[in-house]
N, C-alpha and C positions, 0 to 999 in steps of 0.2 A: 551480538551479531550485527553486521551492517548490511543494509539493503540498498540497491541502486535501481534506477529506472532502466528498463530494457531499451536498447537501441539497435535496430528500430523497434518501435512498438507496433505489433501486428494487429492487436485488437482495436476496436473503435472505442475511443474515450466517450463518445455520445451514448454508448450502450451501458455505461456504468451508472449505478445509482448515486444519489447525493452522498450517502455515507461512504461508498466505494471511491468516489472522487475525493472526498475529504481525506481518506487514508492515503490515497495515491499522492496527494499534495503533502501530507505529513512525511511520506517517504522522501519526497524531493527535498523538503525543507530540513529534515533531521537526520535521515539514513540510519541511525542507530535505533534498534528495535525498542529498547527501554524508553528512549525519548519519544518515539512515535506513540507508545502506549501512554506515557505520561501526559502527552499533549492531545490525545484523542478525546473528543466529547462524548463518545459512546463507550460502552462497557469494554473492559479488558478482553473478555472472552470473544465478543463480537468483533473487536479490532483484530484479534488473532485469526478469526475466521476469514475476515476480509483480506488480510495479508496473505494468507494461504491461497485464497481464490485468485488474488492478483498475480501471485507467483505462478500458480497452475495455468492461468490464462495468458502468461507471458508478458505482463505488464511491468513486473519487477523481477529482480534476481538478487540472490546473495552475492556480496562482493568477495 
């Protein structure tokens, strides 16, 4: 699966935690979920949770 950044981004990036910002940047850099997981410095499960939250909050979308 490929993910992309939402345009426009309605949420405030300043409200994201450090880990959430890191995953947001990985989405920008890699797009492919398996690559995001592989490059994440946090656990796979937590990375999936953050991806789901970013999607639910409108920061990212599936392509």
